[in-house]
C-alpha positions in Angstrom: 10.8 7.9 -63.6 9.4 7.6 -59.7 12.5 8.2 -57.1 13.2 5.8 -54.6 12.9 6.8 -51.3 15.7 6.5 -48.6 14.5 4.9 -45.8 15.8 6.1 -42.4 18.0 3.8 -40.5 16.3 1.8 -37.3 18.9 2.6 -34.6 18.6 6.4 -36.0 14.5 5.9 -35.7 14.7 5.3 -32.2 17.3 7.1 -31.2 20.0 4.2 -29.7 23.5 3.3 -30.6 24.1 0.4 -33.1 25.7 -1.5 -30.0 22.7 -1.0 -27.7 20.8 -3.5 -25.8 17.5 -5.1 -26.0 16.8 -3.2 -22.8 17.8 0.6 -24.3 16.0 -1.0 -27.6 13.0 -1.9 -26.1 12.9 1.4 -23.5 13.5 3.9 -26.8 10.5 2.4 -28.7 8.0 2.9 -25.3 8.4 6.0 -25.1 8.3 7.0 -28.8 5.1 4.8 -29.2 3.7 6.5 -26.2 4.7 9.9 -27.8 3.4 9.2 -31.6 0.3 6.8 -31.0 -2.4 7.7 -32.8 -5.1 7.9 -30.4 -2.5 11.0 -28.7 -2.9 12.1 -31.8 -6.0 12.4 -33.5 -5.5 13.8 -37.1 -2.1 13.7 -37.0 -1.1 11.8 -40.4 2.8 12.5 -39.7 2.6 11.2 -35.8 0.7 8.2 -37.3 3.4 7.7 -39.8 6.3 8.2 -37.4 4.4 5.7 -35.2 4.2 3.2 -38.1 8.0 3.8 -39.1 9.2 3.3 -34.9 6.7 0.1 -34.7 8.8 -1.1 -37.7 12.1 -0.6 -36.2 11.5 -1.6 -33.3 10.2 -5.1 -34.7 13.3 -5.8 -36.6 15.7 -4.9 -33.7 13.9 -6.8 -30.8 14.6 -10.2 -32.9 18.2 -11.3 -32.6 18.0 -13.0 -36.6 16.6 -9.8 -38.3 18.7 -7.2 -36.1 21.7 -9.5 -37.8 20.8 -9.7 -40.6 19.9 -5.5 -40.7 23.2 -4.8 -39.6 24.8 -7.0 -42.5 22.5 -5.7 -44.9 20.8 -2.9 -43.9 16.9 -2.7 -44.8 17.3 -5.0 -48.3 18.2 -7.9 -45.2 14.6 -7.4 -43.8 12.5 -6.8 -46.5 9.6 -9.0 -46.8 9.9 -10.0 -42.5 10.4 -6.9 -40.9 8.8 -4.1 -43.1 8.2 -3.0 -46.3 7.6 -4.6 -49.3 5.5 -7.1 -48.6 6.1 -7.9 -45.0 3.9 -7.1 -41.7 5.2 -4.4 -39.1 3.9 -6.0 -36.8 4.3 -10.1 -37.3 5.9 -11.5 -34.0 3.0 -10.0 -32.1 4.2 -11.3 -28.3 6.6 -8.4 -27.4 4.5 -5.6 -29.2 1.5 -6.9 -27.1 3.3 -6.9 -23.9 4.6 -3.3 -24.8 1.3 -2.0 -25.5 -0.9 -4.0 -22.5 1.9 -1.3 -20.1 1.3 1.5 -21.6 -2.8 1.4 -22.5 -3.9 -1.5 -20.1 -5.7 -4.3 -21.6 -8.0 -1.9 -23.9 -5.6 -2.5 -26.9 -4.1 -5.7 -28.9 -2.1 -5.9 -31.5 -4.5 -8.5 -34.0 -4.3 -11.5 -30.9 -6.7 -11.8 -28.5 -7.7 -15.4 -28.4 -7.4 -16.3 -24.7 -10.3 -17.3 -23.2 -11.6 -15.8 -20.4 -11.7 -17.5 -17.0 -15.1 -17.3 -14.8 -13.3 -16.9 -11.4 -12.9 -14.0 -9.4 -10.9 -13.2 -6.7 -13.1 -12.3 -3.4 -13.3 -8.6 -2.3 -11.7 -8.2 0.6 -13.4 -7.0 4.3 -12.2 -5.1 6.8 -12.4 -4.3 10.7 -12.7 -1.1 12.8 -12.0 -2.4 16.3 -11.5 -0.4 19.2 -9.0 -1.0 21.8 -8.1 0.2 25.6 -4.9 1.5 25.8 -4.0 -1.5 28.0 -5.1 -3.8 25.7 -3.1 -2.2 22.8 -1.1 -2.5 25.6 -0.6 -5.8 26.8 -2.1 -7.7 24.1 -6.1 -9.4 23.8 -8.1 -11.8 21.9 -11.4 -10.8 21.0 -14.2 -13.3 19.1 -15.8 -11.2 16.6 -18.7 -11.3 14.0 -19.0 -11.0 10.1 -21.5 -10.8 7.5 -19.7 -12.0 4.4 -20.2 -14.0 0.8 -18.9 -17.4 1.2 -19.0 -20.4 -1.3 -22.6 -21.7 -2.1 -22.5 -25.4 -1.4 -25.7 -26.5 -3.1 -24.3 -25.2 -6.3 -20.6 -26.0 -5.1 -19.9 -22.5 -6.6 -20.7 -22.8 -9.9 -24.1 -20.9 -10.4 -26.1 -23.4 -12.3 -28.8 -25.7 -10.9 -27.4 -29.2 -9.9 -26.6 -31.2 -13.0 -26.4 -28.6 -15.2 -23.3 -26.7 -16.5 -22.6 -23.2 -17.6 -22.6 -22.8 -21.1 -19.8 -20.8 -23.3 -20.8 -17.7 -24.5 -21.8 -17.4 -27.9 -21.5 -13.9 -28.5 -17.7 -13.6 -27.7 -17.0 -17.2 -27.4 -15.9 -17.7 -24.5 -13.6 -15.0 -24.6 -15.3 -12.4 -22.7 -14.3 -9.9 -25.0 -15.7 -8.0 -28.0 -13.2 -7.2 -30.6 -13.7 -4.1 -33.1 -10.9 -3.3 -35.1 -9.9 0.6 -35.2 -6.8 1.4 -37.8 -3.7 -1.1 -36.0 -5.2 -1.8 -33.3 -8.5 -4.7 -31.9 -10.0 -2.7 -29.4 -11.7 -4.9 -26.2 -14.6 -4.4 -24.7 -16.5 -6.5 -22.0 -19.0 -9.0 -23.0 -22.5 -7.0 -22.4 -23.9 -10.7 -22.6 -21.8 -12.6 -20.1 -20.6 -9.8 -18.7 -16.6 -10.6 -19.1 -16.8 -14.1 -18.0 -16.9 -16.3 -20.8 -19.7 -18.2 -20.0 -23.6 -18.0 -19.2 -25.8 -19.6 -16.7 -29.1 -21.0 -18.2 -30.2 -22.9 -15.3 -29.1 -20.9 -11.9 -29.0 -22.7 -8.5 -32.3 -21.5 -6.8 -30.2 -21.1 -3.5 -27.8 -18.6 -5.0 -29.6 -17.1 -7.8 -26.6 -17.9 -10.2 -24.2 -15.4 -8.0 -22.1 -18.7 -6.7 -22.2 -17.7 -3.4 -24.6 -16.9 -0.2 -24.1 -14.3 2.6 -23.3 -16.3 6.1 -22.1 -15.1 9.6 -18.5 -15.9 10.4 -17.0 -15.8 13.2 -13.0 -14.8 13.6 -10.4 -14.8 16.9 -9.0 -12.1 16.8 -5.8 -12.6 18.4 -3.7 -8.8 19.2 -0.2 -8.7 20.2 1.2 -7.0 22.6 2.4 -3.2 21.6 0.1 -2.4 18.7 -0.7 1.0 18.1 -3.1 3.4 16.2 -3.4 2.0 12.4 -1.8 -1.0 13.2 -3.2 -3.8 10.5 -3.7 -7.1 11.1 -4.4 -9.5 8.2 -6.3 -13.1 7.7 -5.3 -14.5 4.4 -7.9 -16.0 2.8 -10.7 -15.0 5.2 -12.5 -12.2 3.1 -15.2 -13.2 0.7 -15.6 -15.7 -1.1 -14.2 -16.0 -5.1 -17.0 -16.2 -7.7 -17.4 -18.9 -9.6 -14.4 -20.9 -7.0 -12.3 -17.8 -7.4 -9.6 -17.7 -4.7 -11.1 -15.6 -1.5 -10.1 -12.4 -0.2 -8.6 -11.4 2.5 -9.9 -9.8 6.0 -8.1 -6.8 7.7 -8.8 -5.5 11.4 -7.4 -1.6 12.1 -7.0 -0.8 15.3 -8.0 2.3 17.1 -6.3 2.5 20.6 -8.2 5.0 23.5 -5.9 7.7 25.1 -5.0 6.9 28.2 -6.1 9.3 31.1 -2.8 10.4 32.2 0.4 8.3 30.0 1.2 9.5 26.8 3.3 7.2 24.2 6.1 7.9 21.9 7.3 4.8 19.9 7.6 2.0 23.2 8.1 4.6 25.4 5.6 6.2 28.2 5.7 9.3 29.2 3.8 10.9 32.2 3.9 14.2 34.5 4.0 14.4 38.4 3.7 17.8 40.3 5.8 18.1 43.2 6.2 20.7 46.2 8.7 23.0 46.5 10.2 21.4 49.5 9.7 17.7 48.1 11.9 19.5 45.1 14.6 20.9 47.6 14.7 17.9 50.3 14.4 15.4 48.0 11.3 12.5 48.5 10.2 9.3 47.4 6.8 9.2 45.0 4.6 6.2 44.4 3.1 6.2 40.6 0.9 3.2 39.7 1.7 1.9 36.0 0.7 0.0 33.7 2.8 -3.0 35.4 1.2 -2.6 39.4 2.5 0.5 41.6 6.5 2.2 41.4 8.7 3.8 43.6 10.2 6.7 42.5 13.1 8.1 44.0 13.3 12.2 43.8 16.7 13.6 44.7 17.0 16.2 46.6 18.2 19.9 44.5 16.0 18.5 42.1 14.6 21.6 39.4 11.3 21.6 37.3 11.0 19.6 34.5 13.8 17.5 35.2 13.0 13.4 33.6 13.0 10.6 35.3 13.5 7.3 33.3 12.2 3.8 34.6 13.6 1.5 32.3 12.0 -1.6 30.8 8.5 0.1 32.2 7.1 0.7 28.9 5.3 -0.2 26.0 6.8 -4.3 25.1 8.4 -4.0 21.2 5.9 -5.6 19.1 6.8 -9.3 17.8 9.9 -8.5 19.3 11.4 -9.0 23.2 11.7 -6.1 25.6 10.3 -3.2 26.5 10.3 0.9 26.2 11.0 3.2 29.3 8.7 5.2 31.2 9.9 8.9 31.5 8.6 10.6 34.3 8.8 14.8 34.3 8.3 16.1 37.6 7.0 19.3 37.7 7.2 21.9 40.7 3.9 23.4 41.4 3.5 26.9 43.6 0.7 27.3 46.0 -1.3 29.9 44.8 -2.7 30.6 48.3 -1.0 29.9 51.4 -1.8 30.9 55.2 -0.2 33.7 57.5 1.6 31.0 58.9 3.3 29.9 55.2 3.8 32.8 54.3 6.1 33.8 57.3 8.2 31.1 57.5 8.7 31.5 53.8 9.6 34.7 54.2 12.3 33.4 56.7 13.3 31.0 54.1 13.4 33.6 50.9 16.0 35.8 53.4 18.2 32.8 54.0 18.6 32.0 50.3 20.3 34.2 47.7 19.3 34.1 44.1 20.8 36.2 41.4 18.2 37.1 39.6 20.0 38.3 36.8 18.1 38.0 33.0 19.5 35.0 30.7 18.5 33.9 27.5 16.1 30.9 26.8 19.3 29.0 25.0 21.1 29.4 28.0 18.7 28.7 30.1 18.0 25.3 28.6 21.5 24.9 28.9 21.4 24.7 32.6 18.1 22.6 32.4 19.5 20.1 30.6 23.1 19.9 33.3 20.3 19.0 36.0 18.8 16.5 34.1 
């Protein structure tokens, strides 16, 4: 006399509590299905059996009515519906299809697959690299550019078929765009070789586009570069890419900016930086300098006793904030330049000056020097 095999508790199979939420049950099943799936464990009957058990458990616990019956009567309450005997553990395929679509992509389908393919295909995105002068990036610019792109064929109105003709349903795949074959518990789908996945066949192609539904033409686009852009800034023009095939939506057009460096200004965010050399007398006595900025000539006041490396900030003379109000600052660093060649008279004058100025030449650490420098700046 055969002995009945005790079935494992569904909650225990999935490793969840009896009070687990639907989301917790689904998450637990996803992990186990990924671990024990037959395609990940070829020639492993134990993994295949474990996979069947987990699928059966999930099929029951993911259905509110079946779960209630199981909680009340155990396995006897779901025989013939959720599992054995006489039942199909893969009935109610919808949620399982979603899970396996997430895990393994569109390649696998749990026995469904009546969805018909659509011929429409989205057009490709296009990219254009634009070089800008430094000033153009700071103040903005408009440029008209010409690109070549695929556009919908006007003669066939994007159908790909000659006038008066229509695409026919592919007889090979029945319009689904995929050919399916059974492998174990799964139907494995591959793109139909006859229609290329479109689900239809063009018997009489359009003479202009040769059945592609699109033709290549030149197209002009006015690119408006806002003030304050930087290198690698992308400007997106929705729907200005290539037209989709057979009436599908058009792709997007991207302009990627590359800003040339300035001859002496360097950019840090929206601030501009530059260095101006000054003489020792200018640093000691103070002076006024004229600097040609991006906005025009500005007067810079260097106070007396200025140390080399001091920064003078001109507020609002930097780069405009992108898509906003206001500007960054212009930071000017003054550096005292020591002359390498002196006349005899200049040397005598400097000697006299040196005798009248006393400086303690005691070594200090770099940290202390930095602190002193910060005090002056």
